[in-house]
PDB file of N, CA, C and O in Angstrom:
ATOM      1  N   MET A   1      -8.662 -18.680  -2.774  1.00  0.00           N
ATOM      2  CA  MET A   1      -7.576 -18.329  -1.987  1.00  0.00           C
ATOM      3  C   MET A   1      -6.718 -17.189  -2.335  1.00  0.00           C
ATOM      4  O   MET A   1      -6.408 -16.963  -3.505  1.00  0.00           O
ATOM      5  N   TYR A   2      -6.294 -16.405  -1.265  1.00  0.00           N
ATOM      6  CA  TYR A   2      -5.678 -15.068  -1.556  1.00  0.00           C
ATOM      7  C   TYR A   2      -4.082 -15.488  -1.741  1.00  0.00           C
ATOM      8  O   TYR A   2      -3.491 -16.495  -1.352  1.00  0.00           O
ATOM      9  N   ASN A   3      -3.619 -14.354  -2.471  1.00  0.00           N
ATOM     10  CA  ASN A   3      -2.185 -14.498  -2.732  1.00  0.00           C
ATOM     11  C   ASN A   3      -1.845 -13.081  -2.211  1.00  0.00           C
ATOM     12  O   ASN A   3      -2.287 -12.008  -2.622  1.00  0.00           O
ATOM     13  N   PHE A   4      -0.845 -13.349  -1.084  1.00  0.00           N
ATOM     14  CA  PHE A   4      -0.254 -11.969  -0.292  1.00  0.00           C
ATOM     15  C   PHE A   4       1.146 -11.655  -0.959  1.00  0.00           C
ATOM     16  O   PHE A   4       1.910 -12.565  -1.282  1.00  0.00           O
ATOM     17  N   GLU A   5       1.393 -10.533  -1.117  1.00  0.00           N
ATOM     18  CA  GLU A   5       2.573  -9.794  -1.645  1.00  0.00           C
ATOM     19  C   GLU A   5       2.742  -8.345  -1.018  1.00  0.00           C
ATOM     20  O   GLU A   5       1.907  -7.508  -0.674  1.00  0.00           O
ATOM     21  N   VAL A   6       4.166  -8.357  -0.994  1.00  0.00           N
ATOM     22  CA  VAL A   6       4.610  -6.904  -0.425  1.00  0.00           C
ATOM     23  C   VAL A   6       5.844  -6.302  -0.973  1.00  0.00           C
ATOM     24  O   VAL A   6       6.978  -6.763  -0.844  1.00  0.00           O
ATOM     25  N   ILE A   7       5.469  -5.111  -1.661  1.00  0.00           N
ATOM     26  CA  ILE A   7       6.832  -4.770  -2.469  1.00  0.00           C
ATOM     27  C   ILE A   7       7.324  -3.289  -2.023  1.00  0.00           C
ATOM     28  O   ILE A   7       6.725  -2.404  -1.411  1.00  0.00           O
ATOM     29  N   GLY A   8       8.284  -3.334  -2.413  1.00  0.00           N
ATOM     30  CA  GLY A   8       8.916  -1.658  -1.978  1.00  0.00           C
ATOM     31  C   GLY A   8       8.695  -0.690  -3.085  1.00  0.00           C
ATOM     32  O   GLY A   8       8.377  -0.953  -4.245  1.00  0.00           O
ATOM     33  N   VAL A   9       8.924   0.519  -2.522  1.00  0.00           N
ATOM     34  CA  VAL A   9       8.495   1.739  -3.090  1.00  0.00           C
ATOM     35  C   VAL A   9       9.256   1.978  -4.603  1.00  0.00           C
ATOM     36  O   VAL A   9       8.757   2.599  -5.542  1.00  0.00           O
ATOM     37  N   ASN A  10      10.529   1.354  -4.589  1.00  0.00           N
ATOM     38  CA  ASN A  10      11.236   1.224  -5.799  1.00  0.00           C
ATOM     39  C   ASN A  10      10.843   0.109  -6.980  1.00  0.00           C
ATOM     40  O   ASN A  10      11.281   0.155  -8.130  1.00  0.00           O
ATOM     41  N   ASN A  11       9.995  -0.827  -6.498  1.00  0.00           N
ATOM     42  CA  ASN A  11       9.423  -1.541  -7.395  1.00  0.00           C
ATOM     43  C   ASN A  11       8.326  -1.149  -8.287  1.00  0.00           C
ATOM     44  O   ASN A  11       7.224  -0.956  -7.775  1.00  0.00           O
ATOM     45  N   SER A  12       8.494  -0.990  -9.677  1.00  0.00           N
ATOM     46  CA  SER A  12       7.682  -0.341 -10.608  1.00  0.00           C
ATOM     47  C   SER A  12       6.355  -1.004 -10.830  1.00  0.00           C
ATOM     48  O   SER A  12       5.494  -0.574 -11.598  1.00  0.00           O
ATOM     49  N   ASN A  13       6.244  -2.247  -9.987  1.00  0.00           N
ATOM     50  CA  ASN A  13       4.904  -2.660  -9.917  1.00  0.00           C
ATOM     51  C   ASN A  13       3.751  -2.074  -8.892  1.00  0.00           C
ATOM     52  O   ASN A  13       2.532  -2.233  -8.966  1.00  0.00           O
ATOM     53  N   TRP A  14       4.536  -1.326  -7.887  1.00  0.00           N
ATOM     54  CA  TRP A  14       3.541  -0.692  -7.181  1.00  0.00           C
ATOM     55  C   TRP A  14       2.737   0.389  -8.033  1.00  0.00           C
ATOM     56  O   TRP A  14       1.516   0.253  -7.957  1.00  0.00           O
ATOM     57  N   ASP A  15       3.191   1.432  -8.825  1.00  0.00           N
ATOM     58  CA  ASP A  15       2.557   2.650  -9.685  1.00  0.00           C
ATOM     59  C   ASP A  15       1.553   1.421 -10.589  1.00  0.00           C
ATOM     60  O   ASP A  15       0.554   1.925 -11.101  1.00  0.00           O
ATOM     61  N   LYS A  16       1.691   0.191 -10.780  1.00  0.00           N
ATOM     62  CA  LYS A  16       0.978  -0.446 -11.696  1.00  0.00           C
ATOM     63  C   LYS A  16      -0.190  -0.786 -11.151  1.00  0.00           C
ATOM     64  O   LYS A  16      -1.265  -0.728 -11.749  1.00  0.00           O
ATOM     65  N   TYR A  17      -0.016  -1.195  -9.867  1.00  0.00           N
ATOM     66  CA  TYR A  17      -1.181  -1.587  -9.057  1.00  0.00           C
ATOM     67  C   TYR A  17      -1.994  -0.459  -8.759  1.00  0.00           C
ATOM     68  O   TYR A  17      -3.212  -0.544  -8.918  1.00  0.00           O
ATOM     69  N   ILE A  18      -1.400   0.718  -8.294  1.00  0.00           N
ATOM     70  CA  ILE A  18      -2.064   2.013  -8.108  1.00  0.00           C
ATOM     71  C   ILE A  18      -2.905   2.289  -9.474  1.00  0.00           C
ATOM     72  O   ILE A  18      -4.135   2.256  -9.504  1.00  0.00           O
ATOM     73  N   GLN A  19      -2.273   2.500 -10.339  1.00  0.00           N
ATOM     74  CA  GLN A  19      -2.897   3.168 -11.506  1.00  0.00           C
ATOM     75  C   GLN A  19      -3.836   2.205 -12.221  1.00  0.00           C
ATOM     76  O   GLN A  19      -4.397   2.627 -13.232  1.00  0.00           O
ATOM     77  N   SER A  20      -4.084   0.902 -11.794  1.00  0.00           N
ATOM     78  CA  SER A  20      -5.155   0.224 -12.263  1.00  0.00           C
ATOM     79  C   SER A  20      -6.247   0.052 -11.395  1.00  0.00           C
ATOM     80  O   SER A  20      -7.220  -0.565 -11.829  1.00  0.00           O
ATOM     81  N   ALA A  21      -6.262   0.524 -10.153  1.00  0.00           N
ATOM     82  CA  ALA A  21      -7.439   0.304  -9.360  1.00  0.00           C
ATOM     83  C   ALA A  21      -8.435   1.415  -9.902  1.00  0.00           C
ATOM     84  O   ALA A  21      -8.151   2.348 -10.654  1.00  0.00           O
ATOM     85  N   ILE A  22      -9.647   1.107  -9.357  1.00  0.00           N
ATOM     86  CA  ILE A  22     -10.577   1.760  -9.861  1.00  0.00           C
ATOM     87  C   ILE A  22     -10.820   3.171  -9.192  1.00  0.00           C
ATOM     88  O   ILE A  22     -11.605   3.936  -9.753  1.00  0.00           O
ATOM     89  N   LEU A  23     -10.210   3.545  -8.061  1.00  0.00           N
ATOM     90  CA  LEU A  23     -10.129   4.804  -7.641  1.00  0.00           C
ATOM     91  C   LEU A  23      -8.670   4.935  -6.780  1.00  0.00           C
ATOM     92  O   LEU A  23      -8.230   4.127  -5.961  1.00  0.00           O
ATOM     93  N   TYR A  24      -8.030   6.281  -7.253  1.00  0.00           N
ATOM     94  CA  TYR A  24      -7.008   6.295  -6.359  1.00  0.00           C
ATOM     95  C   TYR A  24      -6.552   7.974  -6.647  1.00  0.00           C
ATOM     96  O   TYR A  24      -7.050   8.658  -7.541  1.00  0.00           O
ATOM     97  N   ASP A  25      -5.544   8.428  -5.719  1.00  0.00           N
ATOM     98  CA  ASP A  25      -5.237   9.575  -5.933  1.00  0.00           C
ATOM     99  C   ASP A  25      -3.430   9.814  -5.722  1.00  0.00           C
ATOM    100  O   ASP A  25      -2.758   8.799  -5.538  1.00  0.00           O
ATOM    101  N   PHE A  26      -2.904  10.847  -5.754  1.00  0.00           N
ATOM    102  CA  PHE A  26      -1.475  11.031  -5.626  1.00  0.00           C
ATOM    103  C   PHE A  26      -0.816  10.468  -4.341  1.00  0.00           C
ATOM    104  O   PHE A  26       0.379  10.210  -4.201  1.00  0.00           O
ATOM    105  N   HIS A  27      -1.901  10.310  -3.340  1.00  0.00           N
ATOM    106  CA  HIS A  27      -1.374   9.946  -2.276  1.00  0.00           C
ATOM    107  C   HIS A  27      -0.960   8.435  -2.070  1.00  0.00           C
ATOM    108  O   HIS A  27      -0.389   8.035  -1.056  1.00  0.00           O
ATOM    109  N   HIS A  28      -1.257   7.764  -2.977  1.00  0.00           N
ATOM    110  CA  HIS A  28      -1.112   6.537  -3.010  1.00  0.00           C
ATOM    111  C   HIS A  28      -0.031   6.070  -3.987  1.00  0.00           C
ATOM    112  O   HIS A  28       0.177   4.867  -4.145  1.00  0.00           O
ATOM    113  N   THR A  29       0.685   7.045  -4.669  1.00  0.00           N
ATOM    114  CA  THR A  29       1.529   6.683  -5.711  1.00  0.00           C
ATOM    115  C   THR A  29       2.976   6.387  -5.140  1.00  0.00           C
ATOM    116  O   THR A  29       3.264   7.020  -4.125  1.00  0.00           O
ATOM    117  N   SER A  30       3.742   5.687  -5.545  1.00  0.00           N
ATOM    118  CA  SER A  30       5.276   5.699  -5.407  1.00  0.00           C
ATOM    119  C   SER A  30       5.911   7.089  -5.052  1.00  0.00           C
ATOM    120  O   SER A  30       6.454   7.333  -3.974  1.00  0.00           O
ATOM    121  N   SER A  31       5.799   7.813  -5.909  1.00  0.00           N
ATOM    122  CA  SER A  31       6.629   9.128  -5.793  1.00  0.00           C
ATOM    123  C   SER A  31       6.072   9.801  -4.589  1.00  0.00           C
ATOM    124  O   SER A  31       6.904  10.342  -3.860  1.00  0.00           O
ATOM    125  N   PHE A  32       4.712   9.875  -4.213  1.00  0.00           N
ATOM    126  CA  PHE A  32       4.500  10.633  -2.745  1.00  0.00           C
ATOM    127  C   PHE A  32       5.284   9.970  -1.588  1.00  0.00           C
ATOM    128  O   PHE A  32       5.814  10.633  -0.696  1.00  0.00           O
ATOM    129  N   HIS A  33       5.322   8.668  -1.655  1.00  0.00           N
ATOM    130  CA  HIS A  33       5.889   7.852  -0.609  1.00  0.00           C
ATOM    131  C   HIS A  33       7.695   7.936  -0.502  1.00  0.00           C
ATOM    132  O   HIS A  33       8.492   7.928   0.437  1.00  0.00           O
ATOM    133  N   LYS A  34       7.797   8.007  -1.793  1.00  0.00           N
ATOM    134  CA  LYS A  34       9.416   8.336  -2.027  1.00  0.00           C
ATOM    135  C   LYS A  34       9.723   9.739  -1.123  1.00  0.00           C
ATOM    136  O   LYS A  34      10.629   9.762  -0.290  1.00  0.00           O
ATOM    137  N   ILE A  35       8.844  10.914  -1.399  1.00  0.00           N
ATOM    138  CA  ILE A  35       8.971  12.302  -1.162  1.00  0.00           C
ATOM    139  C   ILE A  35       9.101  12.048   0.454  1.00  0.00           C
ATOM    140  O   ILE A  35      10.119  12.414   1.042  1.00  0.00           O
ATOM    141  N   GLU A  36       8.151  11.481   1.059  1.00  0.00           N
ATOM    142  CA  GLU A  36       7.807  11.421   2.354  1.00  0.00           C
ATOM    143  C   GLU A  36       8.631  10.399   3.006  1.00  0.00           C
ATOM    144  O   GLU A  36       8.127  10.051   4.074  1.00  0.00           O
ATOM    145  N   ARG A  37       9.472   9.941   2.791  1.00  0.00           N
ATOM    146  CA  ARG A  37      10.055   8.847   3.515  1.00  0.00           C
ATOM    147  C   ARG A  37      11.280   9.518   4.366  1.00  0.00           C
ATOM    148  O   ARG A  37      11.920  10.451   3.880  1.00  0.00           O
ATOM    149  N   GLY A  38      11.497   9.123   5.340  1.00  0.00           N
ATOM    150  CA  GLY A  38      12.177   9.849   6.374  1.00  0.00           C
ATOM    151  C   GLY A  38      13.198   8.829   6.784  1.00  0.00           C
ATOM    152  O   GLY A  38      13.035   7.718   6.280  1.00  0.00           O
ATOM    153  N   GLU A  39      14.268   8.985   7.636  1.00  0.00           N
ATOM    154  CA  GLU A  39      15.128   7.885   8.151  1.00  0.00           C
ATOM    155  C   GLU A  39      14.830   6.882   8.808  1.00  0.00           C
ATOM    156  O   GLU A  39      14.345   7.010   9.932  1.00  0.00           O
ATOM    157  N   GLY A  40      15.053   5.673   8.258  1.00  0.00           N
ATOM    158  CA  GLY A  40      14.437   4.420   8.814  1.00  0.00           C
ATOM    159  C   GLY A  40      12.947   4.038   8.739  1.00  0.00           C
ATOM    160  O   GLY A  40      12.465   3.047   9.287  1.00  0.00           O
ATOM    161  N   VAL A  41      12.328   4.862   8.060  1.00  0.00           N
ATOM    162  CA  VAL A  41      11.184   4.705   7.352  1.00  0.00           C
ATOM    163  C   VAL A  41      11.151   3.692   5.820  1.00  0.00           C
ATOM    164  O   VAL A  41      11.888   3.810   4.841  1.00  0.00           O
ATOM    165  N   GLU A  42      10.179   2.833   6.015  1.00  0.00           N
ATOM    166  CA  GLU A  42      10.236   2.255   4.724  1.00  0.00           C
ATOM    167  C   GLU A  42       8.663   2.083   4.364  1.00  0.00           C
ATOM    168  O   GLU A  42       7.752   1.556   5.004  1.00  0.00           O
ATOM    169  N   PRO A  43       8.686   2.749   3.058  1.00  0.00           N
ATOM    170  CA  PRO A  43       7.432   2.600   2.396  1.00  0.00           C
ATOM    171  C   PRO A  43       6.900   1.318   1.729  1.00  0.00           C
ATOM    172  O   PRO A  43       7.533   0.966   0.734  1.00  0.00           O
ATOM    173  N   LEU A  44       5.943   0.621   2.064  1.00  0.00           N
ATOM    174  CA  LEU A  44       5.665  -0.854   1.396  1.00  0.00           C
ATOM    175  C   LEU A  44       4.086  -0.749   0.983  1.00  0.00           C
ATOM    176  O   LEU A  44       3.185  -0.264   1.667  1.00  0.00           O
ATOM    177  N   LEU A  45       3.989  -1.355  -0.368  1.00  0.00           N
ATOM    178  CA  LEU A  45       2.642  -1.689  -0.856  1.00  0.00           C
ATOM    179  C   LEU A  45       2.140  -3.003  -0.322  1.00  0.00           C
ATOM    180  O   LEU A  45       2.624  -4.004  -0.850  1.00  0.00           O
ATOM    181  N   PHE A  46       1.251  -3.175   0.637  1.00  0.00           N
ATOM    182  CA  PHE A  46       0.651  -4.637   0.988  1.00  0.00           C
ATOM    183  C   PHE A  46      -0.351  -4.783  -0.208  1.00  0.00           C
ATOM    184  O   PHE A  46      -0.979  -3.815  -0.638  1.00  0.00           O
ATOM    185  N   ILE A  47      -0.471  -6.144  -0.757  1.00  0.00           N
ATOM    186  CA  ILE A  47      -1.251  -6.582  -1.795  1.00  0.00           C
ATOM    187  C   ILE A  47      -1.717  -7.628  -1.533  1.00  0.00           C
ATOM    188  O   ILE A  47      -0.921  -8.424  -1.036  1.00  0.00           O
ATOM    189  N   ALA A  48      -3.310  -8.160  -1.748  1.00  0.00           N
ATOM    190  CA  ALA A  48      -4.007  -9.296  -1.367  1.00  0.00           C
ATOM    191  C   ALA A  48      -4.764  -9.377  -2.844  1.00  0.00           C
ATOM    192  O   ALA A  48      -5.518  -8.462  -3.177  1.00  0.00           O
ATOM    193  N   GLU A  49      -4.528 -10.506  -3.707  1.00  0.00           N
ATOM    194  CA  GLU A  49      -4.920 -10.725  -4.962  1.00  0.00           C
ATOM    195  C   GLU A  49      -5.344 -11.870  -4.919  1.00  0.00           C
ATOM    196  O   GLU A  49      -4.700 -12.747  -4.345  1.00  0.00           O
ATOM    197  N   LYS A  50      -6.737 -12.158  -5.626  1.00  0.00           N
ATOM    198  CA  LYS A  50      -7.607 -13.289  -5.707  1.00  0.00           C
ATOM    199  C   LYS A  50      -7.994 -13.531  -7.147  1.00  0.00           C
ATOM    200  O   LYS A  50      -8.457 -12.500  -7.634  1.00  0.00           O
ATOM    201  N   GLU A  51      -7.970 -14.285  -7.776  1.00  0.00           N
ATOM    202  CA  GLU A  51      -8.470 -14.580  -9.464  1.00  0.00           C
ATOM    203  C   GLU A  51      -8.091 -13.142 -10.232  1.00  0.00           C
ATOM    204  O   GLU A  51      -8.782 -12.911 -11.224  1.00  0.00           O
ATOM    205  N   GLY A  52      -7.328 -12.397  -9.976  1.00  0.00           N
ATOM    206  CA  GLY A  52      -7.140 -11.279 -11.014  1.00  0.00           C
ATOM    207  C   GLY A  52      -7.530  -9.788 -10.314  1.00  0.00           C
ATOM    208  O   GLY A  52      -7.159  -8.689 -10.724  1.00  0.00           O
ATOM    209  N   GLU A  53      -8.232 -10.015  -9.349  1.00  0.00           N
ATOM    210  CA  GLU A  53      -8.663  -8.887  -8.336  1.00  0.00           C
ATOM    211  C   GLU A  53      -7.797  -8.836  -7.373  1.00  0.00           C
ATOM    212  O   GLU A  53      -7.318  -9.805  -6.784  1.00  0.00           O
ATOM    213  N   TYR A  54      -7.528  -7.476  -7.149  1.00  0.00           N
ATOM    214  CA  TYR A  54      -6.853  -7.149  -5.690  1.00  0.00           C
ATOM    215  C   TYR A  54      -7.402  -5.959  -4.829  1.00  0.00           C
ATOM    216  O   TYR A  54      -8.313  -5.210  -5.181  1.00  0.00           O
ATOM    217  N   ILE A  55      -6.560  -5.885  -3.391  1.00  0.00           N
ATOM    218  CA  ILE A  55      -6.696  -4.760  -2.436  1.00  0.00           C
ATOM    219  C   ILE A  55      -5.277  -4.616  -2.403  1.00  0.00           C
ATOM    220  O   ILE A  55      -4.487  -5.560  -2.417  1.00  0.00           O
ATOM    221  N   ALA A  56      -4.975  -3.397  -2.358  1.00  0.00           N
ATOM    222  CA  ALA A  56      -3.574  -2.746  -2.344  1.00  0.00           C
ATOM    223  C   ALA A  56      -3.695  -1.684  -1.097  1.00  0.00           C
ATOM    224  O   ALA A  56      -4.750  -1.082  -0.899  1.00  0.00           O
ATOM    225  N   PHE A  57      -2.627  -1.514  -0.338  1.00  0.00           N
ATOM    226  CA  PHE A  57      -2.690  -0.725   0.857  1.00  0.00           C
ATOM    227  C   PHE A  57      -1.151  -0.325   1.130  1.00  0.00           C
ATOM    228  O   PHE A  57      -0.356  -1.012   1.771  1.00  0.00           O
ATOM    229  N   PRO A  58      -0.896   0.863   0.547  1.00  0.00           N
ATOM    230  CA  PRO A  58       0.141   1.568   0.817  1.00  0.00           C
ATOM    231  C   PRO A  58       0.315   2.089   2.277  1.00  0.00           C
ATOM    232  O   PRO A  58      -0.591   2.670   2.875  1.00  0.00           O
ATOM    233  N   LEU A  59       1.697   1.809   2.870  1.00  0.00           N
ATOM    234  CA  LEU A  59       1.861   2.156   4.207  1.00  0.00           C
ATOM    235  C   LEU A  59       3.243   2.575   4.473  1.00  0.00           C
ATOM    236  O   LEU A  59       4.144   2.274   3.691  1.00  0.00           O
ATOM    237  N   MET A  60       3.423   3.160   5.390  1.00  0.00           N
ATOM    238  CA  MET A  60       4.819   3.680   5.908  1.00  0.00           C
ATOM    239  C   MET A  60       5.145   3.019   7.103  1.00  0.00           C
ATOM    240  O   MET A  60       4.439   3.192   8.096  1.00  0.00           O
ATOM    241  N   ILE A  61       6.197   2.230   7.132  1.00  0.00           N
ATOM    242  CA  ILE A  61       6.549   1.380   8.414  1.00  0.00           C
ATOM    243  C   ILE A  61       7.566   2.061   9.058  1.00  0.00           C
ATOM    244  O   ILE A  61       8.685   2.256   8.582  1.00  0.00           O
ATOM    245  N   VAL A  62       7.154   2.439  10.195  1.00  0.00           N
ATOM    246  CA  VAL A  62       7.966   3.481  11.129  1.00  0.00           C
ATOM    247  C   VAL A  62       8.653   2.908  12.108  1.00  0.00           C
ATOM    248  O   VAL A  62       8.078   2.023  12.741  1.00  0.00           O
ATOM    249  N   PRO A  63       9.869   3.225  12.422  1.00  0.00           N
ATOM    250  CA  PRO A  63      10.430   2.515  13.517  1.00  0.00           C
ATOM    251  C   PRO A  63      10.048   3.270  14.911  1.00  0.00           C
ATOM    252  O   PRO A  63      10.191   4.493  14.951  1.00  0.00           O
ATOM    253  N   ILE A  64       9.584   2.596  16.015  1.00  0.00           N
ATOM    254  CA  ILE A  64       9.087   3.504  17.400  1.00  0.00           C
ATOM    255  C   ILE A  64      10.285   3.442  18.227  1.00  0.00           C
ATOM    256  O   ILE A  64      10.957   2.452  18.517  1.00  0.00           O
ATOM    257  N   PRO A  65      10.478   4.931  18.633  1.00  0.00           N
ATOM    258  CA  PRO A  65      11.673   5.309  19.020  1.00  0.00           C
ATOM    259  C   PRO A  65      11.853   4.720  20.515  1.00  0.00           C
ATOM    260  O   PRO A  65      10.962   4.797  21.360  1.00  0.00           O
ATOM    261  N   ASN A  66      13.241   4.063  20.761  1.00  0.00           N
ATOM    262  CA  ASN A  66      13.463   3.606  21.832  1.00  0.00           C
ATOM    263  C   ASN A  66      12.824   2.248  22.223  1.00  0.00           C
ATOM    264  O   ASN A  66      12.849   1.801  23.370  1.00  0.00           O
ATOM    265  N   THR A  67      12.259   1.649  21.180  1.00  0.00           N
ATOM    266  CA  THR A  67      11.628   0.052  20.969  1.00  0.00           C
ATOM    267  C   THR A  67      12.442  -0.820  20.057  1.00  0.00           C
ATOM    268  O   THR A  67      13.399  -0.301  19.481  1.00  0.00           O
ATOM    269  N   SER A  68      12.216  -1.870  19.895  1.00  0.00           N
ATOM    270  CA  SER A  68      12.241  -2.587  18.839  1.00  0.00           C
ATOM    271  C   SER A  68      11.168  -3.061  17.886  1.00  0.00           C
ATOM    272  O   SER A  68      11.272  -4.051  17.162  1.00  0.00           O
ATOM    273  N   TYR A  69      10.064  -2.205  17.964  1.00  0.00           N
ATOM    274  CA  TYR A  69       8.793  -2.110  17.311  1.00  0.00           C
ATOM    275  C   TYR A  69       8.681  -0.930  16.426  1.00  0.00           C
ATOM    276  O   TYR A  69       9.252   0.157  16.509  1.00  0.00           O
ATOM    277  N   TYR A  70       7.635  -1.469  15.366  1.00  0.00           N
ATOM    278  CA  TYR A  70       7.311  -0.492  14.346  1.00  0.00           C
ATOM    279  C   TYR A  70       5.879  -0.233  14.188  1.00  0.00           C
ATOM    280  O   TYR A  70       5.102  -1.114  14.555  1.00  0.00           O
ATOM    281  N   ASP A  71       5.393   0.925  13.661  1.00  0.00           N
ATOM    282  CA  ASP A  71       3.878   1.434  13.518  1.00  0.00           C
ATOM    283  C   ASP A  71       3.980   1.526  12.066  1.00  0.00           C
ATOM    284  O   ASP A  71       4.956   1.989  11.476  1.00  0.00           O
ATOM    285  N   ALA A  72       2.852   1.029  11.480  1.00  0.00           N
ATOM    286  CA  ALA A  72       2.268   1.014  10.257  1.00  0.00           C
ATOM    287  C   ALA A  72       1.405   2.399  10.050  1.00  0.00           C
ATOM    288  O   ALA A  72       0.494   2.572  10.860  1.00  0.00           O
ATOM    289  N   ALA A  73       1.590   3.312   9.128  1.00  0.00           N
ATOM    290  CA  ALA A  73       0.613   4.192   8.865  1.00  0.00           C
ATOM    291  C   ALA A  73       0.507   4.781   7.451  1.00  0.00           C
ATOM    292  O   ALA A  73       1.257   4.577   6.496  1.00  0.00           O
ATOM    293  N   SER A  74      -0.462   5.466   7.516  1.00  0.00           N
ATOM    294  CA  SER A  74      -0.569   6.176   6.159  1.00  0.00           C
ATOM    295  C   SER A  74       0.385   7.479   6.076  1.00  0.00           C
ATOM    296  O   SER A  74       0.767   8.046   7.100  1.00  0.00           O
ATOM    297  N   VAL A  75       0.735   7.905   4.791  1.00  0.00           N
ATOM    298  CA  VAL A  75       1.483   9.257   4.937  1.00  0.00           C
ATOM    299  C   VAL A  75       0.346  10.261   5.461  1.00  0.00           C
ATOM    300  O   VAL A  75      -0.789  10.346   4.992  1.00  0.00           O
ATOM    301  N   TYR A  76       0.893  11.027   6.558  1.00  0.00           N
ATOM    302  CA  TYR A  76      -0.021  12.264   7.100  1.00  0.00           C
ATOM    303  C   TYR A  76      -1.726  11.699   7.053  1.00  0.00           C
ATOM    304  O   TYR A  76      -2.647  12.498   6.883  1.00  0.00           O
ATOM    305  N   GLY A  77      -1.915  10.428   7.205  1.00  0.00           N
ATOM    306  CA  GLY A  77      -3.263  10.058   7.528  1.00  0.00           C
ATOM    307  C   GLY A  77      -4.082   9.981   6.223  1.00  0.00           C
ATOM    308  O   GLY A  77      -5.233   9.548   6.270  1.00  0.00           O
ATOM    309  N   TYR A  78      -3.574  10.355   5.149  1.00  0.00           N
ATOM    310  CA  TYR A  78      -4.081  10.053   3.829  1.00  0.00           C
ATOM    311  C   TYR A  78      -3.557   8.676   3.424  1.00  0.00           C
ATOM    312  O   TYR A  78      -2.620   8.010   3.863  1.00  0.00           O
ATOM    313  N   GLY A  79      -4.692   8.391   2.187  1.00  0.00           N
ATOM    314  CA  GLY A  79      -4.138   7.020   1.661  1.00  0.00           C
ATOM    315  C   GLY A  79      -5.416   6.013   1.969  1.00  0.00           C
ATOM    316  O   GLY A  79      -6.554   6.469   1.869  1.00  0.00           O
ATOM    317  N   GLY A  80      -5.239   4.877   2.279  1.00  0.00           N
ATOM    318  CA  GLY A  80      -6.174   3.821   2.599  1.00  0.00           C
ATOM    319  C   GLY A  80      -5.931   2.927   1.495  1.00  0.00           C
ATOM    320  O   GLY A  80      -5.033   3.086   0.668  1.00  0.00           O
ATOM    321  N   PRO A  81      -6.827   1.909   1.511  1.00  0.00           N
ATOM    322  CA  PRO A  81      -6.598   0.882   0.586  1.00  0.00           C
ATOM    323  C   PRO A  81      -7.056   1.444  -0.991  1.00  0.00           C
ATOM    324  O   PRO A  81      -7.749   2.443  -1.183  1.00  0.00           O
ATOM    325  N   VAL A  82      -6.552   0.646  -1.946  1.00  0.00           N
ATOM    326  CA  VAL A  82      -7.477   0.794  -3.310  1.00  0.00           C
ATOM    327  C   VAL A  82      -7.499  -0.720  -3.798  1.00  0.00           C
ATOM    328  O   VAL A  82      -6.677  -1.601  -3.547  1.00  0.00           O
ATOM    329  N   SER A  83      -8.769  -0.795  -4.633  1.00  0.00           N
ATOM    330  CA  SER A  83      -8.933  -2.107  -5.475  1.00  0.00           C
ATOM    331  C   SER A  83      -9.120  -1.889  -6.793  1.00  0.00           C
ATOM    332  O   SER A  83      -9.333  -0.837  -7.396  1.00  0.00           O
ATOM    333  N   SER A  84      -8.998  -3.181  -7.232  1.00  0.00           N
ATOM    334  CA  SER A  84      -9.274  -3.416  -8.687  1.00  0.00           C
ATOM    335  C   SER A  84     -10.808  -3.651  -9.013  1.00  0.00           C
ATOM    336  O   SER A  84     -11.188  -3.685 -10.183  1.00  0.00           O
ATOM    337  N   SER A  85     -11.742  -3.822  -7.870  1.00  0.00           N
ATOM    338  CA  SER A  85     -13.229  -3.802  -7.692  1.00  0.00           C
ATOM    339  C   SER A  85     -13.730  -3.191  -6.855  1.00  0.00           C
ATOM    340  O   SER A  85     -13.011  -2.804  -5.934  1.00  0.00           O
ATOM    341  N   PRO A  86     -15.008  -2.903  -6.852  1.00  0.00           N
ATOM    342  CA  PRO A  86     -15.769  -2.591  -5.570  1.00  0.00           C
ATOM    343  C   PRO A  86     -15.489  -3.561  -4.359  1.00  0.00           C
ATOM    344  O   PRO A  86     -15.662  -4.776  -4.445  1.00  0.00           O
ATOM    345  N   PHE A  87     -15.047  -2.928  -3.234  1.00  0.00           N
ATOM    346  CA  PHE A  87     -14.984  -3.708  -2.219  1.00  0.00           C
ATOM    347  C   PHE A  87     -16.032  -4.769  -2.094  1.00  0.00           C
ATOM    348  O   PHE A  87     -15.663  -5.939  -1.995  1.00  0.00           O
ATOM    349  N   GLU A  88     -17.282  -4.473  -2.090  1.00  0.00           N
ATOM    350  CA  GLU A  88     -18.483  -5.419  -1.637  1.00  0.00           C
ATOM    351  C   GLU A  88     -18.144  -6.877  -2.656  1.00  0.00           C
ATOM    352  O   GLU A  88     -18.288  -8.023  -2.228  1.00  0.00           O
ATOM    353  N   LYS A  89     -17.760  -6.601  -3.807  1.00  0.00           N
ATOM    354  CA  LYS A  89     -17.535  -7.705  -4.683  1.00  0.00           C
ATOM    355  C   LYS A  89     -16.354  -8.475  -4.161  1.00  0.00           C
ATOM    356  O   LYS A  89     -16.139  -9.586  -4.644  1.00  0.00           O
ATOM    357  N   MET A  90     -15.606  -8.021  -3.269  1.00  0.00           N
ATOM    358  CA  MET A  90     -14.444  -9.090  -3.050  1.00  0.00           C
ATOM    359  C   MET A  90     -14.750  -9.801  -1.501  1.00  0.00           C
ATOM    360  O   MET A  90     -14.020 -10.715  -1.118  1.00  0.00           O
ATOM    361  N   SER A  91     -15.872  -9.310  -0.662  1.00  0.00           N
ATOM    362  CA  SER A  91     -15.930  -9.764   0.462  1.00  0.00           C
ATOM    363  C   SER A  91     -16.551 -11.165   0.688  1.00  0.00           C
ATOM    364  O   SER A  91     -17.008 -11.456   1.793  1.00  0.00           O
ATOM    365  N   ASP A  92     -16.573 -12.135  -0.471  1.00  0.00           N
ATOM    366  CA  ASP A  92     -17.317 -13.167  -0.310  1.00  0.00           C
ATOM    367  C   ASP A  92     -15.905 -14.295   0.156  1.00  0.00           C
ATOM    368  O   ASP A  92     -16.076 -15.460  -0.204  1.00  0.00           O
ATOM    369  N   GLY A  93     -14.854 -14.057   0.754  1.00  0.00           N
ATOM    370  CA  GLY A  93     -14.145 -14.688   1.385  1.00  0.00           C
ATOM    371  C   GLY A  93     -13.174 -15.190   0.582  1.00  0.00           C
ATOM    372  O   GLY A  93     -12.292 -15.907   1.055  1.00  0.00           O
TER     373      GLY A  93
END
């Protein structure tokens, strides 16, 4: 069973997850998300973890004007998920 966690950009575990991934770049870091944070925008790291392996996905939670809804997007379309192991290894459910 997977454990799910969502952490904010000021949580030091954000960069611990990112830096321990098998592949990442600066677009995934908390520093990049802090710089690109706008008014009302909340950077969050979504994590699914199972038996010490994880997939983490940094997203910007952006309010949609004139609605009560939000969008979840990567900064400038960069980013995407990172993982502690190859994705095919984690696909067994």
